[in-house]
N, C-alpha and C positions, 0 to 999 in steps of 0.2 A: 782182492788185489793179492797178491806175493805174502801173507803176510809180513811183509815190513812191520806191525803194532798204529796203521794206520788207524783199524778200529777205534785202540785207543781212548785219541784224537777226543771225544763227545766228549767220553765219563775224564776227560783230564784240560778241557780247554773249551764243553760246552757245545762241541760246534766239529762238522769232520775239515780238514785241510783243504786251505784255495787247489794246491795243485787235484787235491780227491774231483774234488765238485765242477773242476776244469776236464774231468775225464768222464765223471759215469754223469758229472750230469743232471739232470732234472729223476734220476732214478733216486737219488739221498732222500730220502728226507727233511728238511723244511721243522730246525723245530724254532718256537715262538720261547722266548725270554728270557717266561720262568720254566717250562723246558729243560734250557740252558740250564741256566743257575740249578734248578733239581737235578741238571745229569753231570755237573760237575761233580769230582770226589764222592762221587751212596758209592761205592765200589770199597767192601773192607781187604779185600784176598785175592789176590789173581793169581793164578797159578798156570802151566804153558808146561803142556808133554814135548814131547824132544825124539821121535822116533828115525826122520831120514831130514839129508839134509835138500833144500833146491839150488841149486842155479843157474837163474837169468839170466840174457840176454837179451840186450835193447832191439826192437822190434819197430820197429816205427806203421811198422807198410799196415799192421793192427787197427791203425789210426780208422783202414779202411775199410774194416770188418763190423760185421753189424752188432748192437752194443751188448757186450753180458759183462757177470763175472771172471771172467777166462780173460777176456776181451780189453777188459779199463785198462790193466797195467800196464797193456802194449809192453808189455816184453815175455818172449818163452821162455820154458822151465823144464827141467832136467834132473830125473831126485838121484842118488840117493842114502839106498836104503840103509840104515846100518843090523837089522836083522833078515837077512838076504837065508838063513838056512832056517828059521822058526817060518810057522806059518800063519804067522798070527793078524786077523788081520789089517795090525797097524802099519804093517809093516807098507802098504801101499800111501805113495804122496795123494 
C-alpha cells in the first residue's frame, strides 16, 4: 500500500484495517487472538527514511487488475525525487 502507514495497524491495534482487508483479502495474514495481543505495542522505536514524495491519484479501474502489491491500493502513483543530481540508489521510488 502506498506508504499510508497501514502496515503499522497490526503493531498498534493487533490487526490490519478493514479497508485494507477488503482490498487485499486472503493475501493478508490472519492473526490469532494471542498473536494480536502480542503484536500490540511490540515496538520500541520506529524510524522512517524519507527520500521522495509520491503523488497518488484515484484509479478504481485497478479493481479489475490482477491482485498485487501495486494494484491493491487502487491508486496510480508518480514520484518526485529530492536528490535529482545524486547517484544514490535511494533516489528511486
